[in-house]
C-alpha positions as CSV (number, residue, x, y, z in Angstrom):
1,M,-0.2,-0.1,0.2
2,R,1.2,3.3,-1.1
3,L,-0.2,5.7,1.3
4,K,-0.4,3.1,4.1
5,D,-1.8,5.4,7.2
6,R,-1.6,8.6,5.3
7,V,-4.5,11.5,6.0
8,A,-5.6,12.6,2.5
9,I,-8.1,15.3,1.7
10,I,-9.6,15.6,-1.8
11,T,-12.1,18.4,-2.7
12,G,-14.7,17.4,-5.1
13,A,-14.1,13.9,-4.5
14,G,-18.4,13.0,-4.7
15,S,-18.2,12.3,-8.2
16,G,-15.7,12.0,-11.5
17,I,-12.2,11.7,-10.7
18,G,-12.5,13.1,-7.3
19,Q,-14.5,10.2,-6.8
20,A,-11.8,7.8,-8.6
21,T,-9.0,9.4,-6.7
22,A,-10.6,9.0,-3.3
23,E,-11.3,5.4,-4.1
24,L,-8.1,4.6,-4.8
25,F,-6.3,6.3,-2.2
26,G,-8.7,4.4,0.4
27,R,-7.7,1.2,-1.5
28,E,-3.8,2.3,-1.1
29,G,-4.2,2.8,2.8
30,A,-4.8,6.4,3.1
31,K,-7.5,7.7,5.5
32,V,-9.7,9.8,3.1
33,V,-11.2,13.2,3.9
34,V,-14.1,13.3,1.0
35,V,-15.3,17.0,0.6
36,D,-17.6,18.2,-1.6
37,I,-21.3,20.3,-1.5
38,D,-22.8,17.2,-3.1
39,E,-23.6,15.4,0.5
40,K,-25.4,12.5,-0.8
41,G,-22.8,12.0,-3.5
42,G,-19.8,12.3,-0.7
43,Q,-21.6,9.8,1.7
44,A,-21.9,7.4,-1.1
45,V,-18.3,7.6,-2.1
46,C,-16.8,7.0,2.0
47,E,-19.3,4.0,1.7
48,K,-17.9,2.3,-1.2
49,I,-14.0,3.0,0.5
50,R,-15.5,1.7,3.7
51,D,-17.3,-1.6,2.2
52,Q,-13.8,-1.6,0.5
53,R,-12.0,-2.2,4.1
54,G,-10.6,1.7,3.9
55,V,-11.3,4.5,6.3
56,A,-13.5,7.5,5.0
57,H,-14.7,10.6,6.3
58,F,-17.3,13.1,4.7
59,L,-17.1,16.6,5.1
60,L,-19.5,19.3,3.6
61,A,-17.9,22.1,2.6
62,D,-18.1,24.6,-0.2
63,I,-14.2,25.6,-1.3
64,S,-15.1,29.0,-2.5
65,K,-16.3,30.2,1.0
66,E,-13.0,31.1,3.1
67,D,-14.9,29.6,6.5
68,D,-15.4,26.2,4.9
69,A,-11.7,26.5,3.6
70,R,-10.7,26.8,7.2
71,K,-13.1,24.1,8.1
72,I,-11.4,21.2,5.9
73,S,-8.3,22.0,7.6
74,S,-9.6,22.0,11.3
75,E,-11.9,19.3,11.0
76,T,-9.7,16.9,9.3
77,V,-7.1,17.2,12.2
78,E,-10.2,16.9,14.7
79,T,-10.6,13.8,13.0
80,F,-7.2,12.1,12.2
81,G,-4.8,14.3,14.0
82,R,-2.8,15.7,10.6
83,I,-2.8,16.2,7.1
84,N,-0.2,14.4,4.5
85,I,-1.8,15.0,1.5
86,L,-4.0,17.2,-0.4
87,V,-5.3,17.4,-3.6
88,N,-7.2,20.2,-4.7
89,N,-9.9,19.0,-7.2
90,A,-13.1,20.8,-6.6
91,A,-14.4,23.2,-9.4
92,T,-17.0,25.0,-11.1
93,F,-17.6,24.9,-14.8
94,V,-18.3,28.1,-16.8
95,V,-17.7,26.9,-19.9
96,K,-18.0,30.2,-21.9
97,G,-16.1,33.0,-23.4
98,F,-17.1,36.4,-24.0
99,D,-20.7,35.6,-23.6
100,A,-19.5,35.1,-19.6
101,T,-21.5,37.1,-17.3
102,A,-19.7,39.4,-14.4
103,E,-21.2,36.7,-12.0
104,E,-20.0,33.7,-13.9
105,W,-17.0,35.0,-13.9
106,Q,-16.9,35.6,-9.9
107,R,-18.3,32.2,-9.8
108,S,-15.6,30.6,-11.8
109,L,-12.9,32.7,-10.3
110,T,-13.9,32.1,-6.6
111,T,-14.2,28.7,-6.4
112,N,-11.3,27.3,-9.2
113,V,-8.9,29.8,-8.1
114,M,-9.5,31.6,-4.6
115,G,-10.8,28.3,-3.4
116,T,-7.8,26.8,-4.0
117,A,-5.6,29.1,-2.8
118,L,-7.5,29.5,0.0
119,V,-7.7,25.2,0.9
120,T,-4.1,25.1,0.4
121,K,-3.4,28.3,2.7
122,Y,-5.3,26.3,5.5
123,A,-3.9,22.9,5.1
124,I,0.0,23.8,4.6
125,E,0.3,25.1,8.1
126,H,-0.6,21.5,9.5
127,M,1.3,19.8,6.6
128,K,4.4,21.7,8.0
129,R,3.4,20.1,11.2
130,S,3.3,16.8,10.0
131,E,6.7,17.3,8.9
132,G,6.5,17.9,4.8
133,G,3.8,16.3,2.6
134,A,2.4,16.2,-1.1
135,I,-0.1,18.7,-2.8
136,V,-2.0,18.2,-6.0
137,N,-4.0,20.7,-7.9
138,V,-5.9,19.5,-10.9
139,G,-5.8,21.9,-13.7
140,S,-6.4,21.2,-17.5
141,M,-4.9,21.1,-20.7
142,S,-7.6,23.5,-21.2
143,G,-5.0,25.8,-19.3
144,L,-2.1,25.1,-21.8
145,I,-4.2,25.4,-25.0
146,A,-6.5,27.6,-26.9
147,Q,-9.7,26.6,-27.4
148,P,-13.2,28.1,-28.7
149,N,-15.5,30.1,-26.6
150,F,-14.0,28.5,-23.7
151,F,-11.7,31.1,-21.8
152,A,-13.8,31.6,-18.7
153,Y,-12.8,28.4,-17.2
154,S,-9.9,27.7,-19.2
155,S,-8.0,30.9,-17.8
156,T,-9.0,29.6,-14.0
157,K,-7.1,26.4,-15.2
158,A,-4.0,28.0,-16.4
159,A,-3.9,30.2,-13.3
160,I,-3.7,27.0,-11.4
161,I,-0.8,26.0,-13.3
162,Q,1.0,29.0,-12.3
163,M,-0.5,28.9,-8.9
164,S,1.1,25.3,-8.5
165,R,5.1,26.1,-9.6
166,N,4.7,29.3,-7.5
167,M,3.6,26.9,-4.5
168,A,6.0,24.8,-5.2
169,L,9.2,27.5,-4.6
170,D,7.4,28.5,-1.6
171,L,6.6,25.2,0.3
172,G,10.0,23.3,-0.7
173,S,11.8,24.3,2.3
174,F,9.3,22.5,4.2
175,G,9.3,19.4,3.0
176,I,5.7,19.9,0.6
177,R,5.8,19.2,-3.0
178,V,3.2,20.4,-5.2
179,N,2.4,19.3,-8.6
180,C,-0.1,19.7,-10.7
181,I,-2.3,17.1,-13.2
182,C,-3.6,18.9,-16.2
183,P,-6.7,16.2,-17.7
184,G,-7.5,16.3,-21.3
185,S,-11.1,14.9,-22.0
186,I,-12.2,12.8,-19.6
187,L,-15.6,11.2,-18.8
188,T,-16.8,12.6,-15.8
189,P,-20.6,13.4,-15.1
190,A,-19.6,16.9,-16.6
191,S,-19.5,15.0,-19.8
192,Y,-22.7,13.1,-19.5
193,R,-24.3,16.4,-18.6
194,H,-23.1,18.1,-22.1
195,M,-23.9,14.9,-24.3
196,E,-27.4,15.3,-22.8
197,K,-27.5,19.2,-23.4
198,V,-26.3,19.0,-27.2
199,G,-27.6,15.5,-27.8
200,L,-24.8,12.8,-28.5
201,T,-24.5,9.5,-27.3
202,L,-21.7,7.9,-25.6
203,E,-20.1,6.3,-28.6
204,Q,-20.4,9.6,-30.5
205,F,-18.9,11.6,-27.5
206,D,-16.0,8.9,-27.3
207,A,-15.2,8.8,-31.3
208,A,-15.6,12.6,-31.7
209,E,-13.3,13.5,-28.4
210,G,-10.9,11.0,-29.2
211,A,-10.1,11.5,-33.0
212,K,-8.2,14.3,-31.2
213,T,-6.0,12.1,-29.0
214,F,-3.4,9.6,-30.0
215,I,-5.6,7.0,-28.4
216,G,-8.8,7.5,-30.0
217,R,-10.8,7.7,-26.9
218,A,-11.6,10.0,-23.8
219,G,-10.0,9.7,-20.8
220,R,-11.8,7.7,-17.6
221,P,-11.3,9.1,-14.2
222,P,-9.5,6.6,-12.6
223,E,-6.7,6.7,-15.4
224,V,-6.1,10.3,-14.1
225,A,-6.5,9.2,-10.5
226,A,-3.5,6.9,-11.1
227,A,-1.7,10.0,-12.2
228,I,-2.7,11.6,-9.1
229,L,-1.3,8.6,-6.7
230,F,1.9,8.4,-8.7
231,L,2.6,12.2,-8.1
232,V,1.4,12.2,-3.9
233,S,3.5,8.8,-3.6
234,D,7.2,8.5,-2.5
235,D,7.7,7.1,-6.4
236,A,7.5,11.1,-6.8
237,S,9.9,12.4,-4.2
238,Y,12.0,14.3,-6.7
239,I,9.1,16.1,-8.4
240,T,7.5,19.3,-7.7
241,G,6.6,22.4,-9.4
242,S,5.4,20.2,-12.6
243,S,2.4,19.9,-14.7
244,L,1.7,16.0,-15.6
245,L,-0.9,16.1,-19.1
246,V,-3.0,13.1,-18.8
247,D,-4.6,13.8,-22.0
248,G,-4.3,11.0,-24.7
249,G,-1.9,13.1,-26.7
250,Y,-4.1,15.5,-27.6
251,T,-1.8,18.7,-26.8
252,A,1.1,16.8,-28.4
253,Q,-0.5,16.9,-32.0
C-alpha cells in the first residue's frame, strides 16, 4: 500500500475524478477526507471506501467560502490528527467566452482559483507540522491550449498551473511537494451532462473526442486518479513544480 496511514484531503470527491481518486487512495491505505458540496454523493463515496475496508470521512464544504476552506483542514485534524496529502480537485465549470456574465466570472474565479488557494493556505500549516507532504492541484489541458468560447474556464486552469509552480517554490523548504495534473477530455458527470445537452450518445462523444488524441478515445477518471496517486506517493519524491498532462496525446499534436 503506497499511502498506508497517510491522511488525504480530496476536494470535489463526490463524483468524477475526485471520486476515482478517493476510492484509489482508500485502497492504497490512506485515511480519506471526502470533501464536496454534494452530501449524498460524498457520503456514497465514503461508504464505497468503507465497503472496501478503507477509512473515510465526509466533510460538507464549499471551497469558495473562506470559512469552509478553513474548516476542511481543522476538521480533518480533529478527526485524524494530521494532514499529509491534499488534492485540490473541486471546480465549477463555466464553459463560456465573451458571453460569460460578471456573475459567472466571479463564480469561476472564486471557486477555481481562490478556493484552491484558500484550501491550501489552511492545509499547509498542518502539513508543515507533519514534516512535509504532497499537494496535487487539478488543472486542465485547457489551461495550456486555446479552445473556442472557453476562456472563462480555461483561464482559471491556467492560473492553477502557474499557482502550482509558485506554491512548489514557496513550500519546498518545508518538505511539501506541489504538482499539477492536467487532464484532457475525461468522461465525468460533466461530460455526460454536456452529451445530454447537445444530444450526443456516449459512442459519439467518445469518437469525437478520441479523434483528437493519439489513443482514439476519451479518458476515464481512474486513469487520472492513477497519475495523481503517483504524484503524491514516494515514487515521485523528487518531482515538484511540474504539470503532468493526462490527455491521450491531445496537446502533443
